[in-house]
C-alpha positions as CSV (number, residue, x, y, z in Angstrom):
1,M,2.2,-17.4,-20.8
2,S,0.4,-18.5,-17.6
3,Y,0.0,-16.3,-14.5
4,R,-0.3,-17.2,-10.9
5,V,-2.9,-16.2,-8.3
6,R,-1.5,-14.9,-5.0
7,A,-3.3,-13.9,-1.8
8,I,-2.4,-11.6,1.1
9,G,-4.4,-11.8,4.3
10,R,-4.2,-11.6,8.1
11,P,-3.1,-14.6,10.1
12,E,-6.7,-15.6,10.8
13,V,-7.5,-15.8,7.1
14,V,-4.4,-17.4,5.4
15,A,-5.2,-20.9,6.7
16,G,-8.5,-20.9,5.0
17,L,-7.0,-19.6,1.8
18,A,-4.4,-22.3,1.8
19,L,-7.2,-24.9,2.3
20,A,-8.8,-23.4,-0.8
21,G,-5.6,-24.2,-2.8
22,L,-4.0,-20.8,-2.9
23,R,-0.5,-19.8,-1.8
24,P,-1.3,-17.1,0.7
25,T,1.1,-14.7,2.3
26,E,0.5,-13.6,5.9
27,A,0.5,-9.9,6.7
28,A,-0.1,-9.1,10.4
29,T,-0.2,-5.3,9.8
30,P,-1.4,-3.0,6.9
31,E,2.2,-1.9,6.5
32,Q,3.3,-5.5,5.9
33,G,0.4,-5.9,3.5
34,A,1.5,-2.9,1.5
35,A,5.2,-4.2,1.4
36,L,4.1,-7.6,0.2
37,L,1.8,-6.2,-2.4
38,K,4.7,-4.1,-3.8
39,E,6.8,-7.3,-4.1
40,M,4.0,-9.1,-5.9
41,L,3.6,-6.1,-8.3
42,A,7.2,-6.6,-9.3
43,A,6.9,-10.3,-9.9
44,P,6.2,-11.0,-13.6
45,E,4.6,-14.4,-13.0
46,V,1.8,-13.0,-10.8
47,G,-1.4,-12.2,-12.7
48,V,-4.0,-11.8,-9.8
49,V,-3.4,-10.7,-6.2
50,L,-6.2,-11.2,-3.8
51,I,-5.9,-9.0,-0.8
52,E,-8.1,-8.8,2.3
53,N,-10.3,-5.7,2.5
54,G,-8.9,-4.6,5.9
55,L,-5.4,-4.5,4.4
56,Y,-6.5,-3.0,1.1
57,D,-8.3,-0.1,2.8
58,H,-5.1,1.0,4.5
59,L,-2.9,1.0,1.3
60,P,-1.2,4.4,0.7
61,D,-2.7,6.6,-2.1
62,D,0.4,6.4,-4.3
63,L,0.3,2.6,-4.2
64,R,-3.4,2.6,-5.2
65,R,-2.6,4.9,-8.1
66,R,0.2,2.6,-9.2
67,I,-2.3,-0.4,-9.1
68,G,-4.8,1.6,-11.1
69,R,-2.4,2.3,-13.9
70,R,-1.3,-1.3,-14.4
71,P,-3.2,-4.0,-16.3
72,L,-1.4,-6.8,-14.4
73,P,-1.4,-8.0,-11.8
74,M,-5.1,-7.4,-11.1
75,V,-5.5,-6.5,-7.4
76,V,-8.8,-7.8,-6.1
77,P,-9.9,-7.0,-2.5
78,F,-12.0,-9.6,-0.7
79,P,-14.0,-9.4,2.5
80,G,-12.4,-10.9,5.6
81,P,-14.3,-12.6,8.4
82,T,-16.4,-10.6,10.8
83,W,-16.6,-12.0,14.3
84,Q,-20.0,-11.5,15.9
85,A,-21.5,-12.6,19.1
86,L,-24.1,-15.3,18.9
87,G,-27.7,-14.3,19.3
88,E,-29.9,-14.9,22.4
89,G,-31.1,-18.4,21.5
90,P,-33.4,-19.9,18.8
91,E,-35.8,-16.9,18.8
92,A,-33.0,-14.5,17.8
93,Y,-32.0,-16.9,15.0
94,I,-35.6,-17.1,13.7
95,V,-36.0,-13.3,13.9
96,D,-32.8,-12.8,12.0
97,L,-33.8,-15.4,9.3
98,L,-37.2,-13.7,8.9
99,R,-35.6,-10.3,8.6
100,Q,-33.3,-11.6,5.8
101,V,-36.2,-13.2,3.9
102,I,-38.9,-10.5,4.4
103,G,-36.7,-7.5,4.5
104,Y,-37.7,-6.0,7.8
105,R,-37.6,-6.9,11.5
106,V,-40.4,-9.0,12.9
107,R,-41.3,-9.1,16.6
108,L,-42.1,-12.6,18.0
109,R,-44.4,-12.9,21.1
């Protein structure tokens, strides 16, 4: 038997998931995400459900326990995008790059 991969995400994320070849379902609120996940748990053809972290974090405890007791579908949270302001020019980019490589913050003069 073959299983399908489904995805649940916020409106900002589902377009990217569709471009990746998945069939995403849009959930604007955590309550919608929980309702969609319940539907997917009942579908016998679904083997893996990818759900955005922001929606997964707000799932009710009873639904999390239900997920933990079932072998299929596997529910896998994935990180959503984080929107950050751009740095203060090329120096900020270089400092951030050095921090990532070296492991601590460097001060440029």
